[in-house]
C-alpha positions as CSV (number, residue, x, y, z in Angstrom):
1,X,0.0,0.0,0.0
2,X,1.4,3.4,-0.9
3,X,0.8,6.7,0.9
4,X,-2.8,7.2,1.7
5,X,-3.2,10.7,0.6
6,X,-4.0,10.4,-3.1
7,X,-7.7,9.7,-2.2
8,X,-7.7,11.9,0.9
9,X,-9.1,15.4,1.1
10,X,-6.1,17.7,1.4
11,X,-6.1,20.3,4.1
12,X,-5.4,24.0,3.9
13,X,-1.6,24.4,4.1
14,X,-1.4,25.1,7.8
15,X,2.2,25.4,9.1
16,X,3.1,23.0,11.9
17,X,6.3,23.0,13.8
18,X,7.7,19.7,15.0
19,X,10.0,20.1,18.1
20,X,12.6,17.3,18.0
21,X,15.7,16.4,20.0
22,X,18.2,16.2,17.1
23,X,17.0,15.9,13.6
24,X,17.5,13.4,12.0
25,X,18.4,10.8,14.6
26,X,17.9,7.1,13.7
27,X,16.2,6.5,17.1
28,X,13.5,9.0,16.0
29,X,12.6,7.5,12.6
30,X,9.0,7.3,13.7
31,X,8.7,11.1,13.8
32,X,10.2,11.4,10.3
33,X,7.5,9.1,8.9
34,X,4.8,10.9,10.9
35,X,5.9,14.3,9.5
36,X,6.1,12.9,6.0
37,X,2.5,11.6,6.3
38,X,1.2,14.9,7.6
39,X,2.8,16.7,4.7
40,X,1.2,14.3,2.3
41,X,-2.1,15.1,4.0
42,X,-1.6,18.8,3.3
43,X,0.2,20.3,6.2
44,X,3.5,22.3,5.8
45,X,6.1,21.1,8.4
46,X,8.8,23.2,9.9
47,X,11.3,21.2,12.0
48,X,12.9,22.6,15.2
49,X,15.9,20.6,16.4
50,X,17.2,21.3,19.9
51,X,20.6,19.9,19.0
52,X,22.6,20.4,15.8
53,X,23.2,17.2,13.9
54,X,24.1,16.2,10.4
55,X,22.2,14.6,7.5
56,X,25.4,12.8,6.6
57,X,24.5,9.1,6.8
58,X,20.8,9.7,7.4
59,X,19.2,6.3,7.4
60,X,15.7,7.3,6.4
61,X,15.6,9.1,3.0
62,X,12.3,10.8,3.9
63,X,14.3,13.0,6.3
64,X,15.8,14.9,3.3
65,X,12.4,16.4,2.5
66,X,12.8,18.6,5.6
67,X,16.5,19.4,5.3
68,X,16.0,23.0,4.2
69,X,13.2,23.5,6.7
70,X,15.1,22.6,9.9
71,X,16.0,25.2,12.5
72,X,19.2,24.4,14.4
73,X,20.8,26.1,17.3
74,X,24.0,27.9,16.7
75,X,26.0,31.0,17.7
76,X,23.6,33.5,16.1
77,X,20.5,31.9,17.5
78,X,22.1,31.6,21.0
79,X,23.2,35.2,21.0
80,X,19.8,36.5,19.8
81,X,17.9,34.3,22.3
82,X,20.0,35.3,25.3
83,X,19.5,39.0,24.4
84,X,15.8,38.5,24.1
85,X,15.7,36.6,27.4
86,X,17.4,39.4,29.3
87,X,14.9,41.9,27.9
88,X,11.9,39.7,28.6
89,X,13.0,38.9,32.2
90,X,12.6,42.7,32.8
91,X,9.6,43.4,30.6
92,X,7.4,40.3,30.4
93,X,5.6,38.6,33.3
94,X,5.0,35.5,31.2
95,X,8.7,35.0,30.8
96,X,9.3,35.5,34.5
97,X,6.6,32.9,35.3
98,X,8.3,30.5,32.9
99,X,11.6,31.0,34.6
100,X,10.1,30.6,38.1
101,X,8.4,27.4,37.0
102,X,11.6,26.1,35.5
103,X,13.6,26.8,38.6
104,X,11.0,25.2,40.9
105,X,10.1,22.0,39.0
106,X,13.0,21.0,36.8
107,X,14.9,18.9,39.4
108,X,17.9,17.2,37.8
109,X,16.9,18.6,34.4
110,X,17.4,22.2,35.5
111,X,20.6,22.8,33.5
112,X,19.2,21.6,30.2
113,X,15.9,23.4,30.8
114,X,17.6,26.7,31.5
115,X,19.7,26.3,28.4
116,X,16.5,25.7,26.3
117,X,14.6,28.6,27.9
118,X,17.4,31.2,27.9
119,X,19.4,30.3,24.8
120,X,16.8,28.7,22.4
121,X,13.2,29.5,23.2
122,X,13.0,33.3,22.5
123,X,14.5,33.0,19.1
124,X,12.5,29.9,18.2
125,X,9.3,31.7,19.3
126,X,10.2,34.7,17.1
127,X,11.0,32.4,14.1
128,X,7.7,30.4,14.4
129,X,5.7,33.6,14.7
130,X,7.3,35.1,11.7
131,X,6.6,32.0,9.7
132,X,3.0,31.9,10.6
133,X,3.1,28.5,12.4
134,X,-0.4,27.5,13.6
135,X,0.5,24.6,15.9
136,X,3.5,22.9,17.4
137,X,4.0,19.2,18.2
138,X,6.7,17.8,20.3
139,X,7.6,14.2,19.5
140,X,8.5,13.4,23.1
141,X,7.1,14.7,26.4
142,X,10.5,15.6,27.9
143,X,12.7,18.5,26.7
144,X,10.8,18.8,23.4
145,X,7.5,19.3,25.1
146,X,9.1,21.7,27.6
147,X,10.4,23.8,24.7
148,X,7.0,23.7,23.0
149,X,5.3,24.7,26.3
150,X,7.7,27.6,26.7
151,X,7.1,28.9,23.2
152,X,3.4,28.6,23.7
153,X,3.6,30.7,26.8
154,X,5.4,33.4,24.9
155,X,3.4,33.3,21.7
156,X,0.0,31.7,22.3
157,X,0.7,29.1,19.5
158,X,-1.1,25.9,20.6
159,X,1.0,22.9,21.1
160,X,0.7,19.1,21.7
161,X,3.1,16.3,22.4
162,X,3.4,12.5,22.2
163,X,4.4,10.3,25.1
164,X,6.5,7.3,24.1
165,X,8.6,5.5,26.8
166,X,11.7,7.0,28.3
167,X,10.2,10.5,28.3
168,X,7.7,9.4,31.0
169,X,9.4,6.4,32.5
170,X,12.8,8.0,33.1
171,X,13.3,11.5,31.8
172,X,10.1,12.9,33.1
173,X,9.5,16.4,34.7
174,X,6.6,18.8,34.8
175,X,4.3,16.2,33.3
176,X,1.1,17.7,34.9
177,X,2.1,21.2,33.9
178,X,2.7,20.2,30.3
179,X,-0.6,18.3,30.1
180,X,-2.5,21.2,31.6
181,X,-1.2,23.7,29.0
182,X,-1.2,21.4,26.0
183,X,-4.0,21.4,23.5
184,X,-3.4,17.8,22.5
185,X,-1.7,14.9,24.4
186,X,-1.0,11.7,22.4
187,X,0.1,8.4,23.7
188,X,1.5,5.6,21.6
189,X,-0.2,3.0,23.9
190,X,-3.0,2.4,26.3
191,X,-0.3,1.2,28.8
192,X,1.1,4.8,28.9
193,X,-2.3,6.3,29.6
194,X,-2.7,4.0,32.6
195,X,0.9,4.8,33.7
196,X,0.2,8.6,33.5
197,X,-2.9,8.2,35.6
198,X,-1.1,6.0,38.2
199,X,2.1,8.0,38.5
200,X,1.0,11.6,37.7
201,X,-2.8,11.6,38.3
202,X,-3.4,12.5,34.7
203,X,-7.1,11.8,33.8
204,X,-7.3,9.3,31.0
205,X,-9.7,11.5,29.1
206,X,-7.0,14.1,28.6
207,X,-4.9,11.6,26.5
208,X,-5.6,10.1,23.1
209,X,-4.0,6.9,21.7
210,X,-2.5,7.1,18.3
211,X,-0.1,4.3,17.5
212,X,3.2,4.8,15.8
213,X,2.9,3.5,12.3
214,X,4.9,1.6,9.7
215,X,5.1,2.6,6.0
216,X,3.7,-0.5,4.4
217,X,5.1,0.5,1.0
218,X,8.6,0.5,2.5
219,X,8.2,-2.7,4.6
220,X,6.6,-5.0,2.1
221,X,6.2,-8.8,2.3
222,X,8.8,-10.8,0.4
223,X,8.4,-14.3,-0.9
224,X,11.5,-16.0,0.5
225,X,12.7,-19.4,-0.6
226,X,14.2,-22.1,1.5
227,X,17.2,-21.2,3.6
228,X,20.1,-23.4,4.8
229,X,20.0,-22.0,8.3
230,X,17.2,-20.3,10.2
231,X,18.0,-16.6,10.7
232,X,17.0,-14.8,13.9
233,X,17.1,-11.0,13.8
234,X,17.1,-8.4,16.5
235,X,17.5,-4.6,15.9
236,X,17.9,-1.7,18.3
237,X,20.2,0.5,20.3
238,X,22.5,-1.7,22.3
239,X,21.3,-0.8,25.8
240,X,20.1,-2.8,28.8
241,X,16.4,-2.4,28.3
242,X,16.5,-4.1,24.9
243,X,17.4,-7.4,26.5
244,X,20.1,-8.4,24.0
245,X,22.0,-10.3,26.7
246,X,18.9,-12.4,27.4
247,X,18.8,-13.3,23.7
248,X,22.5,-14.3,23.7
249,X,21.9,-16.5,26.7
250,X,19.0,-18.1,24.9
251,X,21.2,-18.6,21.9
252,X,23.7,-20.5,24.0
253,X,20.9,-22.8,25.1
254,X,19.3,-23.1,21.7
255,X,22.6,-24.2,20.1
256,X,22.2,-27.5,21.9
257,X,19.1,-28.2,19.8
258,X,19.3,-26.2,16.6
259,X,21.6,-25.0,13.9
260,X,20.9,-21.3,13.3
261,X,22.2,-17.8,12.7
262,X,21.5,-14.7,14.7
263,X,22.1,-11.1,13.6
264,X,22.1,-8.3,16.1
265,X,21.9,-4.8,14.4
266,X,22.7,-1.6,16.3
267,X,25.2,0.2,18.4
268,X,25.3,1.7,21.8
269,X,26.8,1.5,25.3
270,X,26.3,-2.2,25.7
271,X,27.8,-3.2,22.4
272,X,31.3,-4.2,23.7
273,X,29.9,-6.0,26.8
274,X,27.5,-7.9,24.5
275,X,30.3,-9.0,22.2
276,X,32.3,-10.1,25.3
277,X,29.3,-12.2,26.5
278,X,28.9,-13.8,23.0
279,X,32.6,-14.7,23.2
280,X,32.2,-16.2,26.7
281,X,29.3,-18.3,25.5
282,X,31.3,-19.4,22.4
283,X,28.7,-17.9,20.0
284,X,31.2,-16.3,17.5
285,X,30.2,-18.7,14.8
286,X,26.4,-18.2,15.1
287,X,26.0,-14.6,16.3
288,X,26.9,-11.6,14.1
289,X,26.9,-8.0,15.3
290,X,26.3,-5.3,12.7
291,X,25.9,-1.5,12.8
292,X,25.4,1.3,10.4
293,X,23.0,-0.7,8.3
294,X,21.3,1.4,5.6
295,X,17.5,1.3,5.7
296,X,17.1,-0.6,2.4
297,X,19.5,-3.3,3.7
298,X,17.7,-3.4,7.0
299,X,14.4,-4.1,5.2
300,X,16.1,-7.0,3.4
301,X,17.3,-8.4,6.7
302,X,13.7,-8.3,8.0
303,X,12.4,-10.0,4.8
304,X,15.0,-12.8,4.9
305,X,14.9,-13.7,8.6
306,X,12.9,-16.6,9.9
307,X,11.7,-14.8,13.0
308,X,12.3,-11.6,14.9
309,X,13.3,-11.5,18.6
310,X,13.3,-8.5,21.0
311,X,13.3,-9.6,24.7
312,X,12.7,-6.2,26.3
313,X,13.0,-5.6,30.0
314,X,12.4,-2.9,32.6
315,X,15.7,-2.0,34.1
316,X,16.4,-1.3,37.8
317,X,16.6,2.4,36.9
318,X,13.1,2.3,35.4
319,X,14.0,2.4,31.7
320,X,11.8,0.4,29.4
321,X,10.6,0.4,25.8
322,X,7.2,1.6,24.7
323,X,6.2,-0.4,21.7
324,X,9.5,-0.9,19.7
325,X,9.2,0.2,16.1
326,X,11.4,-2.7,15.2
327,X,8.7,-5.2,16.3
328,X,6.2,-3.4,14.0
329,X,8.6,-3.4,11.1
330,X,9.3,-7.2,11.4
331,X,5.6,-7.9,11.6
332,X,4.9,-5.6,8.6
333,X,7.0,-8.0,6.4
334,X,5.0,-10.9,7.9
335,X,7.6,-12.3,10.3
336,X,6.5,-13.8,13.6
337,X,7.9,-11.7,16.5
338,X,9.0,-12.9,20.0
339,X,9.1,-10.4,22.8
340,X,8.1,-9.9,26.4
341,X,5.3,-8.8,28.7
342,X,6.7,-5.3,29.1
343,X,5.0,-1.9,28.7
344,X,2.7,-1.7,25.6
345,X,4.1,-4.6,23.8
346,X,1.1,-6.9,24.5
347,X,-1.0,-4.3,22.7
348,X,1.0,-5.2,19.5
349,X,1.5,-8.9,20.0
350,X,-1.0,-11.3,21.4
351,X,0.8,-14.4,22.6
352,X,0.1,-17.3,20.2
353,X,-1.5,-15.0,17.5
354,X,1.0,-12.6,16.0
355,X,4.0,-14.1,17.8
356,X,5.1,-15.2,21.3
357,X,5.4,-13.3,24.5
358,X,7.6,-14.6,27.4
359,X,8.6,-13.2,30.8
360,X,11.5,-10.7,30.6
361,X,15.0,-11.9,31.6
362,X,14.1,-15.5,31.2
363,X,16.5,-17.2,28.7
364,X,15.0,-20.6,29.2
365,X,11.5,-19.4,28.3
366,X,12.8,-17.4,25.4
367,X,14.8,-20.4,24.1
368,X,11.7,-22.6,24.3
369,X,9.6,-20.0,22.4
370,X,12.2,-19.8,19.6
371,X,12.4,-23.6,19.4
372,X,8.7,-23.9,19.1
373,X,8.6,-21.6,16.2
374,X,11.7,-23.0,14.5
375,X,10.2,-26.5,14.7
376,X,6.8,-25.4,13.1
377,X,7.1,-23.5,9.8
378,X,3.3,-23.5,9.4
379,X,2.9,-21.7,12.7
380,X,5.5,-19.2,11.7
381,X,3.7,-18.5,8.5
382,X,0.3,-18.2,10.3
383,X,1.7,-15.8,12.9
384,X,3.5,-13.8,10.2
385,X,0.2,-13.3,8.3
386,X,-1.6,-12.3,11.5
387,X,1.1,-9.8,12.3
388,X,0.9,-8.2,8.9
389,X,-2.9,-7.9,9.3
390,X,-2.4,-6.3,12.7
391,X,0.0,-3.7,11.3
392,X,-2.3,-2.9,8.4
393,X,-5.2,-2.3,10.7
394,X,-3.7,-0.6,13.7
395,X,0.0,0.3,13.2
396,X,0.0,1.7,9.7
397,X,1.3,5.2,9.2
398,X,-1.4,5.9,6.7
399,X,-4.0,5.1,9.5
400,X,-2.2,6.8,12.4
401,X,-1.3,9.8,10.2
402,X,-5.0,10.4,9.4
403,X,-5.9,10.0,13.1
404,X,-3.3,12.5,14.2
405,X,-4.2,15.0,11.4
406,X,-7.9,14.8,12.5
407,X,-6.9,15.6,16.1
408,X,-4.7,18.5,15.0
409,X,-7.6,19.8,12.8
410,X,-9.8,19.9,15.9
411,X,-7.1,22.0,17.8
412,X,-6.8,24.4,14.9
413,X,-10.6,24.8,14.6
414,X,-10.9,25.6,18.3
415,X,-8.0,28.0,18.2
416,X,-9.4,29.9,15.2
417,X,-13.0,29.6,16.4
418,X,-14.0,28.0,13.1
């Protein structure tokens, strides 16, 4: 299925600003797809990046559409913002209230928040007003939503934000204040809504679920022939919450029963410890570590694997995934997925239907689930088809893009009184 917009009524070209951490980052590919879909639906997107980064080696080609419309920090912006901040501290009560709120409620995030408020926000606000931006959306509820809230307080431009995972599980601050001031709060899962209610007393009716979506034209089903060895694939940032170490322990157990290959794609702080663990378990001949894989090649890996494995966990520090995009991508190409009962993952995978779910940090259970699927090609095919169907219905960027656009339309109508 290609982009949905050829048969969709196009909207007036409202300008929307997306507040991002660092554009483009590979870990934020979901927002690139979301912005691309909103543009296809008729919006005009302006990107605001809180950090300067490079398009060199950008993994998602859709990012290049926004290359000339991305506002980055730099010496000129910092200088102008600081000058505006000093003036507004003296002349504007709204700015003084923002500064007071920041000082009182930032906690360990105070340094970054002061940098955003004093060195970025005033010039961002001036830029977005000058460009006629009608709405701002922050792709996470942490620093991005703080910046959007601050710009809103100075300009009146309505804003919204999306809650994913680390932004509410670990890097959270001022959540009630942001929700109170936002015109739109989106969650990628029902689990997050329950978490916000339990941890921050946020009423569920203030948050709407819009799933992250996969571009089905990009992640298409491939007809694969027979393979000599089953291939297991796992993709993601090499960090504790992804559970790659549990997968390696399961591989050590699995090797007693099956011949197989396992490819782990990604990089991060746990990469070297994971390589050391693989060596300790004598897995060098069956496990391959890869990083810097271009998007087209990654799609081919998804299409050629026998099954996809992502044994996520909640760490002692509270870090955990939301609903990993990699699970959605594997399911989109009709591969059975194995994961854990963590966060919103059971909303994507029903155990025994689209794949298998096992307890986190349980190599024996994970090994058994892998064995069951490797021993039953018909079950793998059935789960793969069910997974593709689930993605088409509920985790399709064409569907989620329309849902988000409708919600933004409602905000703009209220703001303009239409």
